[in-house]
N, C-alpha and C positions, 0 to 999 in steps of 0.2 A: 341353645347353643351346644355344640359338641362338648361332651363332658371332659373337660381338660382342666388342669390347674396350671397356672403359669406364674412366673415371677416377673413383674414388670421392671424393665431396666430404667434406672433413674440417672439422668444426666446431671451429675452433681459436680460442683466446683471442687477442685482439690483444696483440702483444708491445710494451710501451711502449719507445719509442726516444727518445733526446734529440734535440730539434730544433735544427738549426744554421741560423743566419741565412744565406740564400743569398748575400747580398751579400758576406759575409766568408769564405764557405766556400772553402778552398784545395784540398780533395781533389777528384778528378775525379768522385766520386759522394758523396752525402751524404743523411741522412735528411730527410724532409719529413713533413707530417701524413699519417698513414695509408699511408705508403709510403716510396719512395726515389727520388732524382733522379740520373740518369746523364748525363754529358756526353761519354762516350768516343766516341760515333759522330757527334759534332757537328763534327769537324774543328777548324779554328781559329776557328769562329764561336761567338758567345755563345749559351748555351742548351743544350738537350738534351731528354731525354724522361723523363717520370715514369712510375713503375710503382706503382700504388696500389690500395687496396681500396675506393675510393669507387664505390659503385654495383655493382661486381662485383669479386670477390676476386682480382684479378690478382697483387697483391703476395704474398698468401698462397700461391697456387699457384706463382708464380715460385720462391719459396724451397723449397717442398716438392718441386718437380721437379728441383732441383739448382742453381738460380740461374744465374749467369753461366757457370760451367763447362759446364753441360749445354745451356742455351738461348741463350747469348750475350747481348750487350747489346741493349737495345731500339733499334729503328731506325725506330719510328713512334710517333705518338700512338695513342690508341684510334681505331678506325673501326667503322662499322656493317657487319657481314658477315651476310647472310641474316637481317637484322632484329635481330641481337644483337651486343654489343660484341666486338671482336677487337683484338689488338695484335700487331705483328710484332716479332720478335727476329732476331738474326743467323742463328740456326739453325732456328727454327720460327716458326709463327704460332699463337698461343693464341686459342681461340674459346670464349666463355662461353655455356653452355646452361642458362639458369635453369629451363627446363621439366624438366630432369633433374638440376639442382643439381650440375653438374659442368663441368669445363673439358676441352675436347678439343684435340688437336693437329691442325691442318688438313693434309690430304694436298696439300701445296702444289704438287707437280709434276702432280698430276691437275688442279688448278685452272688451271695454266698451259696444259695441253692444252685445257681448255674455253675458255680465253681466246684460243685460236688462236696460241699462242706457240711451238709445236713447231718450225716452220722457223727461228725466231730461235735457239732453244736449240741446234738442230743445227749451224747455221752459225757462231754466235758462241761458244757455250760447249761444243761437242762433246758435247751431251747426246743420247743416242739417242731415237728416237721410241718411245712405248709400243707393245708388241706383244701382241695377245691370244693366249691359249692355246685351241686348238680345243675347242669344246663346254664351255668353262669354266663357263657358266651352268647346266650340268646336273650339276656336281660338288658334293659336299658340301664345306664350308668347310675341314675338315681336309685333304682332298686338295688343295684349292687352295693352302693354305699349303705343303705338301710340294713340290708342283710348282713353285711360284714360287721357293721357296728353293733348289731344285735348280738353277735357272739360274745360281747363283753358283759351282757346283762346277767349272766349266771353268777358273776362275782361283783357285787356292788362296790367293793373297795377298789378293785382294778378299774371298773367302769368310771368311778368318781375321779380317780387319778388321771385317767385319759381325758376326761372332759374338763378337768381343772386347768388344762393348758389353754391359753388364749387361741391357739391355732393348732389343734391336735393333728389335723390332716396334713398340714405342712411339715411338721417336725416329727410326727410319729408315722404317718400314713394310715392305711386301713389294716385291721386285723387280717392275718392270713392263716390263722389257726384258731381252734376253739381254746378256751382257757383249760389248761391241763393241770391236774393235781398230782404232784410228785411226792406227796406225803408231808414233807417239811416246807414245801413252797408250791404256790399256784402260779402258773406262768402263761402268758399269752404272747405270741409272736406277732409283731407288727411289721410293716414293710421297712421301717427305718429305725426301729428300737424294739426292746423287749421289756414288758412290765412284769414284775415279780412281787408277789405278796408272801412274805416270810411269816411262818406260823409260830416260830420260836425266836427268841432274842438272838441276834447275831451282831458281830462287831459293827456291821454296816447298816443294820436295820433292827428296829424294835419289833416284837411280835405283833403281827397284824399290819405292819407298815408296808406300803407299796413303793418299790424303788424302780428306777429306770436304768436298764443296762445300756451303756453307751454303744451305739452302733459302730462308730469309728474305731473305738478301742477293741471291740470284739472282732471286727474285720482284720485289724492289725494282728491280733493274737492268732487268728485263723490262717494267717499267711497270705491274705489276699493281695497285699501291696508288695511291689518289688523291693528288694533290699536297698537298691540305690535310692529309692524314694524315702526310705526310712533313715538313711545316713544323715547325721546331724550336719547342719551348716556351720561354718565357722562364725564366731561372734561378728555381728553386723551383717550377716547374710552372705550367701555364695554368689559368685559372678554368674552371669547368664551362661547356660550350657544346655545341650540337648536334654530333653526331659526323659526320665525313665518311663517305660511303657508298661501299663498293666496288661498282663497276659490275656490273650483272646479267650473269652469264656466259651464253654460248651453251649450248644443250642438250648434255649430256655425250656424247662419242663412245663407241661400244661397244668400248672398249679395255681397260677394267679394271672389275671388279665392285664397286669400293669408292667410296663417295660422299665428297665433299670433307671434310666435317666429321664423318663417321661414325668412331667409334672402331675401332681395329684390334686383332687378336690381339697380345698382348704376351708377351714371353718372360720373356712379361711373366710373408713378412711376419714383429720382436722387440719388446716392451713399449710401443710407441707406436701410435697409430691409423693405419690404412692410408690411403694417399693415391692409389694407382693400382692398377688391377686389370684383368684380362681374363677373360672367360668361357672355358670350355673350347672346344677345337676338334676333338676326336676324335669320329668317327661312333659310337663306342660309348657316348657319353654321352646323357643324357636331354635332349631339346630343351625350351626354355622353353614354358610353356603359352600358348595363344592368349589366354586370359583371365588377367590377373595374379592371383596367389593372395595371400591375406593372410599377413602375417608371423605366425609362431607362436613363442611363447616358453614355456619350461617353468618352472614354479615350484611347489614344494610337491607334494602327491600328484597322481598322474595316473591316468587310466583304464587298467586293466591291458590289455596287448596280447593279443588273442585269438589263440591258436595253433591253426591248423586241423590236422586229422588228414591222414595220407597213408599210402600203402603203406609197409610196413617196408623199411628199406634191406637190401641183400644181406648175408649173413654176412661177418664180418670175415675177410679173407684172411690167410695166415700172416705176411706182411710188414706188416700193418696197412692201414687205409684210406688211400688216396692223395688228397691235397687239392691241387688246382691253384690257385695264387695268381697273379693277373694284376694287377701294379701298373700302373694306367692311365697312358697317355701315355709319354713318355721320349724321350731324344735331342732332335731339333729340335722335337718337339711338347711344349710346356710345360704344356698344359692351362690351367686357371685360374691367374691370377697376381695377387699383391697387392704393392705397394710401400708400406712404412711411412714415416712422417715421418722416422725416423732413418736412412733409406736402405736398410734391410734389405728384401730381395725374397724373398717366399715363393712358390715355384712348386709347383703342384699335383703335378707329376710327382715332385718330391722328397718331398713329404708322403706320396704314395701308396707310394713305395718304402720310406720309413722305417717306416710302419705295416706294410707287407707283410713286411719283414725281421723285425720284432718278432713278428708272427704266425707266421712260419715257425719261429722258435726256440721259441715257446710250443707249437706243434703237435707239433714233434719231441719236446720234453720230455714231452708227453702221450701219446706212442706212435704218432703219425700219421706217415706218409711224406708228403713235400712236394715238389712240382715248381713252380718259379717260371718264368713266361714271360720275365722279365728280372730280373737281380739287380744291375744298375748303370744308370747314366743313358745308355741306348742305345735306339735303335729295335730292335724285335724282328726285323723284316725288313730288317736293315741291309745284307744282300747285294742288296737290291732285286730280289727274284725275283717273277715273275708267278705268284703262287700260285693265283689263281682262273681263270687261263687266258683272260682277256679281251683279251690283247695289250697291256695297259698296266700301268704300275706306279703304284698309287694307295694311298690310305689303306686301302682295302678289303684289299689284300694284307698290310698291316701287321696288321690285325685278324684276317685269316684265319690268319696265322702263330701268333697267340696260341691260337686254337681248335685248330690242328693240334698244338701242343705238349701241350695238355691231353689231346687224344684219343690221341696217341702214348704218353703215360704211363699210359693207361687209368685216369685219375683217377675218383674216386667223387663228388667235388664240385668245382665251379668257382666261385671267388670273385674277382670283378673289383673291385679296390679303387680308389675314386675319391673326390673331394671336389668339391662343387658350385660353380657360378658363375652369376650372373644380373646383368643391368643394374640391377635393383632391389636396392639394397644393404640394404634392410630384410628381405629374405627370408633366413631362417636355418633351421637345424635339419637333421634326419636324413631321408633318403629311401632306400627300398629298392625296387629294381626286379627283377621276375621275369616270366617269359613264361608266359602261360596258353594260347597258341595253338599248343602243340606237345606232344610226348610228355613224360611226367613233370611235367605242369603242377601236379599236387597237391603233389609233392615241392618244386617251385620255390616255391610259395606258403608251404609250411610253413617252408622254410629262410629265406625273406625275413622272415616273422613272428618266427622265433627270433632272427634277427640284429637286427631292430629292437628287440626286447625286451631282448636281452642287452647290446647296445651302449648303449642308454639307461641301463640300470642301472649299467653299469661306469663310464661317463663321469660320470654324476651323482654316483656314489660317490666319484669322484676330485675332485669340487669344482666341476664346471661344469654349470650347469642347462641341459643340452642339450634343445632342443625336438625334436619329431618332426612331420614332414609325412606320415608314414604310408607304406604300401606302394603301389607304382604298377605298372601293367602295362607291359611292355616294348613293346607294340604302339602305334605312333604312327598314329592314325587319319587325321590330315591328310596324312601322307606315304605312308600305306598300306604301312608298313614296320615291322619290329621292330628294336630296337637290336642292333647287329651281333653282338657277341660272345656273346650268350645267345639270339639268335633262331633260328628254324628254318631249314632249307635254303631259299634263295630265290635262284635264278639271276638274276632280274632285278635283285636288289640286290647282285650280285657275291659271293654267299656260297654256293659249291657244297657246302661241308661245314659242318655245324653241330656244336656241342658234343654229346657223347654221354653227358652226365651232367647231373644237376640243377645249376643255377647261379643266381647273382644278380649284379647290379651294386649295390654299396653306395656311397651318397653321404652320408658321415657328417656333414658340416657344409658350410656355404657359405664358401668362401675369400673371396668378395666381400662378406661381412657382417662389419663391424668386430669384433663380439664373438666370432663363431665363429673369425675369422682370428686374433684375439689368443689364443684358447684353443689353436689349432693350433701356436702357438709354444712351448707348454708340453709338454715331453717326457712329463710324467706323464699328460697327456691323451691323447697319442698311444699311450702304453703301455696306457692304459685302453681305448681303442678296439680295439687288437689283442686285449686280453683279452676284450672283448665278442664279437668274431668267434670266438675260441677257444671260449667258452662255447656259442655258437650251434652250432658244429660238434659239440661233445660232446653237447649235448642232442639234436641231430638223430640221432646214432647211439646214443642212449640210454646215454651214459657219464656 
């Protein structure tokens, strides 16, 4: 899928709260109509800032994203940002996108660059200037993520603080500078925050401690927000009035490929509806179609899946057929991610590994030999080797490592287990990818059809009405490339060695679809999916 990160809109019932008269309220924050009123950032002045659902669901999203603990207290009224409402909090700026029915977190430090604030940030706040990575515009998004996050590795304490957050890419973004040493402090600039490791004791940090500089507070100090947006509201909130407008920024400099309000990859689902998600980032995944596809839902009888013929598989060797299972993503690459309203985060890499382990056990019980490209939450190329010989370490080397494992095992089939993601949350269902522009194309198509048919039957029998979007070709016409792990040899794409056996990429459900995501929290559904793959393999070999 296109490398995007999105926040899924949740249609939530308004929670009734008792209204307290502002004049007699003693608490520093209290309920008001359709929201809450906060006085914590008003200092000793009367008034504060309201967070409400009036016109745009800021109060709903504020609570869903973690409230004060995650976002901080509000530090502004609503303002107009690129034509739509936005509101600043101590840690982030939320921007409502009604065209997409979602809230996004602004890349506030990118905005400060566009506003010409980098010299001020460097001199006053010791924030490094953003630095481009050479030829970054030519890289796939998964490689960009790996390269940007690798900038943290020179400082283990800063790296550990970044990864300690449940969703670092949602709330921090990607690094846009190397870690810079200013003598008393080491600093890295992220898209939405700054991490600082202080080397001596300070009032706000012990020696060696890493602290997070709040993006919203820094932007306020830098003068990014209009004065009218910072004016305190009277107790109980201000009446509706025209929103102050954030000044039009200068054209963005070519220092980072991410736009100010564009969602980012999140590292970035149990029983409640999901509220935050990210589409996949790996080059092995299917990109979003240029033309949006209609959502498909399964109910009742469906048209039988046509199973094409193909040349017979080779005779079974003495040790049994060998099946290579490739759990997609892993380690720093989370793939598609969804955060539920109850705080649970479902990462595609974890779902892929769970289904793969279940399938491994089932295959072994059925007499097959199995090789896994990974069996824990790690990158496969964790030694960071240049496996394709192009002189750089990128996501292509990670994917080449998976191919090489399957080939070294002399596997008879290659199953790359994934789950889908898209910015359109209505898209749901099963997709199976196979390559038709290479050897054993007929076997690839047969395996994809068997997997589609078997998984649909197994998951529906387990109680979830799984939809199907059908079988897709691995060749991307627009990019003139095939999906990496099942494509043919392509030196221009960084793939000097291709898989030497038939294979598929399975995208069983959309993690970014609320119904599919909720189903993926059910272990019985994951077991059914694994059984579907098992049945496909058995049918392929005539067992």
